[in-house]
MIROTOR-657314 format. One line per 5 residues: number of its first residue (from 1); their letters; for each residue x, y, z of C-alpha. Coordinates in steps of 0.02 Angstrom, whole numbers, plus 50000, padded with zeros to 5 digits. Example, Ala and Ser with C-alpha at 12.3 -4.5 7.8 and 13.67 -1.06 7.14 Angstrom:
REM MIROTOR-657314
1> AS> 50615:49775:50390; 50684:49947:50357
***
This chain:
REM MIROTOR-657314
1> XXXXX> 55091:60147:51787; 55224:60216:51670; 55260:60248:51488; 55287:60090:51386; 55466:60080:51321
6> XXXXX> 55540:59981:51175; 55635:59873:51300; 55467:59815:51370; 55426:59726:51207; 55469:59548:51264
11> XXXXX> 55348:59564:51412; 55218:59657:51309; 55228:59524:51173; 55205:59386:51302; 55049:59470:51373
16> XXXXX> 54984:59495:51195; 55016:59310:51162; 54918:59264:51319; 54773:59368:51254; 54782:59284:51084
21> XXXXX> 54779:59113:51170; 54611:59152:51253; 54528:59155:51082; 54420:59301:51140; 54538:59450:51137
26> XXXXX> 54585:59481:50955; 54577:59418:50776; 54767:59413:50779; 54839:59238:50780; 55019:59287:50813
31> XXXXX> 55108:59432:50896; 55174:59559:50772; 55355:59615:50772; 55403:59764:50878; 55429:59864:50719
36> XXXXX> 55253:59828:50653; 55172:59859:50823; 55272:60019:50850; 55225:60087:50678; 55040:60054:50708
41> XXXXX> 55025:60143:50877; 55035:60324:50934; 55200:60350:51024; 55128:60470:51154; 54990:60353:51214
46> XXXXX> 55070:60190:51270; 55073:60136:51450; 55135:59986:51548; 55068:59928:51715; 55213:59868:51819
51> XXXXX> 55213:59761:51976; 55375:59711:52063; 55478:59770:51913; 55379:59664:51790; 55258:59724:51657
56> XXXXX> 55087:59648:51695; 54981:59743:51569; 54985:59870:51432; 54875:59992:51338; 54906:60086:51176
61> XXXXX> 54811:60199:51057; 54814:60186:50869; 54751:60313:50742; 54591:60262:50654; 54629:60362:50498
66> XXXXX> 54761:60474:50420; 54625:60598:50370; 54637:60759:50471; 54452:60758:50515; 54484:60602:50619
71> XXXXX> 54637:60670:50710; 54542:60664:50875; 54486:60483:50858; 54593:60337:50914; 54572:60150:50936
76> XXXXX> 54616:60084:51108; 54691:59914:51145; 54727:59848:51319; 54793:59680:51378; 54822:59614:51553
81> XXXXX> 54934:59465:51590; 54850:59307:51656; 54925:59323:51831; 54865:59503:51851; 54686:59489:51789
86> XXXXX> 54542:59543:51902; 54659:59648:52011; 54617:59821:51945; 54759:59828:51818; 54639:59851:51671
91> XXXXX> 54557:59997:51759; 54726:60078:51791; 54773:60057:51609; 54610:60129:51543; 54621:60275:51663
96> XXXXX> 54797:60318:51604; 54750:60306:51420; 54593:60411:51440; 54686:60547:51536; 54828:60549:51409
101> XXXXX> 54709:60553:51261; 54608:60697:51331; 54764:60800:51369; 54809:60777:51186; 54639:60833:51122
106> XXXXX> 54575:60661:51071; 54386:60669:51081; 54338:60490:51042; 54411:60322:51090; 54341:60170:51002
111> XXXXX> 54368:59983:51003; 54293:59819:50949; 54268:59674:51071; 54207:59497:51047; 54036:59480:51134
116> XXXXX> 54104:59331:51231; 54234:59442:51314; 54118:59496:51454; 54258:59556:51569; 54321:59681:51440
121> XXXXX> 54147:59739:51396; 54105:59770:51579; 54267:59864:51610; 54244:59974:51457; 54065:60016:51508
126> XXXXX> 54125:60067:51681; 54237:60195:51595; 54096:60270:51492; 54112:60168:51332; 53945:60132:51250
131> XXXXX> 53902:59997:51126; 53861:60065:50955; 53808:59898:50885; 53870:59727:50837; 53954:59684:50674
136> XXXXX> 53891:59509:50641; 54006:59381:50565; 54133:59517:50527; 54284:59403:50523; 54344:59226:50544
141> XXXXX> 54457:59164:50682; 54521:58987:50660; 54387:58958:50529; 54243:59017:50639; 54143:59174:50601
146> XXXXX> 54149:59297:50745; 54044:59448:50792; 54120:59608:50861; 54036:59736:50974; 54088:59913:50924
151> XXXXX> 54110:60032:51071; 54155:60214:51087; 54191:60339:51223; 54163:60523:51189; 54264:60639:51299
156> XXXX> 54167:60756:51410; 54314:60878:51420; 54373:60884:51238; 54251:60971:51123
***
């Protein structure tokens, strides 16, 4: 596990693309540019899982709002490459992001997950995320309405 660097973008983008291809990871239909992705995520909370000198997964936090009252709330996104799934990489990524966020005083991590993405939902629950509810038919993906389960994790060490 290490900090994600700009030079990792080709591998990160490929993993993001693999997630998009599943149809159950994101509403995105194409990988953004490095510049757009970089601008949307907090620089201090980006990690890459590396195996044999190759990036096999990544996690990053994004601010949920520019309002100061939400300074301790971030959205978490994590993706694991096809070849590295179900090998503990997702757990390593979540652990690194949670530790980093708590050191920085972030008290809540939140995310939205398609209900069909059972692997992600199970992993998030193992790390203390709880479902707040389901937004029904919140958006369309390829012309099909999709639901999203909203989850959050409140830190037990940041108050």
